N, C-alpha and C positions, 0 to 999 in steps of 0.2 A: 813155333806157328804151325800147327800142320793147316795140311791145303785144305783139307776141306771144308779148315774154319776162315777161309776167306769170301765165302759163297754169304752165308753165313752175316756177318762184318757190314757186307756190299749190303745183302736187305734191309737188315736194322737200318745203318745210316738214311739208304734210300729209302726209306719208312718214315726214322724220322722229320728228311728233306722231307714231306710229303710229294713224296713223285711216285706215282707209279710206273710200273714196269714199262709201260709204252714211250714216253715221256723219256728217260734212259736211256731208251734205244734209238729212239732220235736223235737223243745229243749226243752218242757215242755214233751213230752209222749203224747201225747192227739192225739184228730181227726182236722185237720181242721176247721171242721166245726161245735166243745166241739167252738175254740176259735169262730170263725162266732156267735157263743151262744154266747158266753160271754159281747162283744163288744155288742153286739144289747142285749146286756138286752132279752134273751129268756132262760136262763142256770141259774144256783146259781153254784158255781164251788165249789167243797169243799174251807177247808182254806189251805192244803199242795198244792192243783193246781191254788189257786191263788199266795200262795209266792212264788210258783214257777217263774211263770207267773214275779212277781214284781220285782225276785231276777233280772230275767234275764233280765229286761228292766231298769233295775236302777232304781226301784222303792219301798215306802214302805208304811205299812197298819200301823198304829197306831188302838188297841182295845183298849177303855178305860171305864171299867164298870161301873154306876151310883149311885150314891152311892144312897141309902133310909135313911131317916128320923128313920131308927128301930135303 
């Protein structure tokens, strides 16, 4: 998954759950502008904020560290 896909996934899920940006922002304890910026790939949220958003929306993210040949 590319980084720019995360915002659209968040936006689609938020809409599916009938949440507006203001409601989600209040639950995450950020501004509606922050949610807008994340959904439109104009912001890079911290892992803490991203985790809160995903938990509220019933989503999860898995991070995998790529192994090297060393």
